[in-house]
N, C-alpha and C positions, 0 to 999 in steps of 0.2 A: 395634729391632735394626738397621734400615737406617741410622738416624742414627748409631749407635755405629760400625758398620762404615765408613760414609762419612766420619765425623769422624776416625776413627783413621787410615785409609789415605790420605785425601785432604786433610782440613782441617789436622790437626796437623802433618803433614810439611811442607806448604808454609808454614804459619805459623811454624814453628821455623826455616825458612830465613831469615826476616827478622830473626831475633834473639830472644833470650829476653826482653828487656825489652818488646818489642812484643807478644809472645805473652802475657806477664803482664798488660799493660795491656788487651789485648783480652779476656782472661779476667775481669779485674776489672769491665770495663764490661758484659760479657754477664751476669755474676753479678748486678749491680745491676739490669739490665733484667729478668732472669727473676724475681728476688725481687719487684720491683714488679708484674710481670704476675701472679704468684701471689697477692699480696695484693689486687690489684684484682679478680681473679676471685673470691676468697673473699668480698670485700665485696659484689660484685654478686650472688653466688649467695645470700647471706643476705637481700639486699633483694628480689630477684625470685625467687619460689618457683615457677619453671617449669624444665622440662628442655629442652635443645636447644642448649646451647653459648653462645658469646659473642654470636652474632648475635641470640639471644633477648634478651639484656640490652640490646643496642643498639636493638632493635625497641621496647622499652618506654621508651626515652629520647626526648628531643625530636628526635633525628636521624631517627626514624621508619623507614619501610620501606626507603628508599633507603640509609640508613646501615646497616641490617641486611643488605641485599644486598651492599654493599661489604665489610662485615665477613665475610660468608660466603665471598665470593670470595677475600679475603685468607687465610682459613683453608684453602681449597682450594689456593691457591698455596703455602702452607706445607707441606701434606701431600703433594701430588703429586710435587714434585721429590725427596722423600726416597727413594722407590723407585728413581728414576732415578740418584740419586747412589750408592746402594748397588750397583746393577747396574754402573755405571761403575767403581766401585772394585774390585769383585770381578773384573770382566772384564779390567781393566788388570793386576791382579795375576796372574791365571791366564794370560792371553795372553803376558805377559812371561816367565813360567816355562815355558810349553809351546811357544813359537814354534819353537825348534830341533827339537822332537820331531815336531810335527804339521803344519807347513807355514806358508803365508802368514799374516802377523799380522792383516790386516784381516778375512779370512774367518773366522779363529778368533775374533776379538773379537766379530763380529756373532753368531756361533753361541753364544758364551758369554753375550752379552747376552740373547738369546732364552731360553736355558736357565735362566739365573739369575733373570730376571724371572718366568718360569713357576714356578720353585721357590718364590720368595718370595711370589708371589700365592697359590699353593697353601697355603703355611704360614699366611698371613694368613686364608684361608678356614677352614682346619681350626682355627686358634686362636680365631676368632670363634665357630665352632660349639661348641667346648668351653666357652668362656666363657658363652654363652647357656644351654647345658645346665646348667652349674653354677648359674647364677642362677635358673633355673626350679626346680631341685631344692631350692635353699636357700629360695626363697619358699614352696614347697609344705610343706617341713618346718617353717618358722616358722608358717605358717598352721595346720598341724595342732597344733603346740605351743600356740599361742594359744587355739585352740578347746578343747583339753584343759584349759587353765587356767581358762577361763571357765565350763566346765560343772561 
């Protein structure tokens, strides 16, 4: 959700200012990179039958623990700015809309940053809880069904 909001309000607008040809070229390059990434992860997950993400794949390779650490840090650097970008995009949009109504822009932006980050963090926590509950219920139902079939 954060990537979609940040990409729509921040990324695409500034990309299209540079021209349609440049935006299409960037879209083509990023499409090729994401397809390559997806295929590499699919190949590595079939090779390494462990859970844990891409740093697990690197840890099994000749790069060892240092490579796995660098890969894990790169994953964090990919995930952490997404929330900040989302907060920046929403705060910029709302503070521009509400500046004339509620007062100084900087105070309003900081308040919206805090409120937005809190709301998105709460949404992530609730979403994770719902996802885990669904996985537990599904596993228990499958276990019961398998036990019925075997008996």
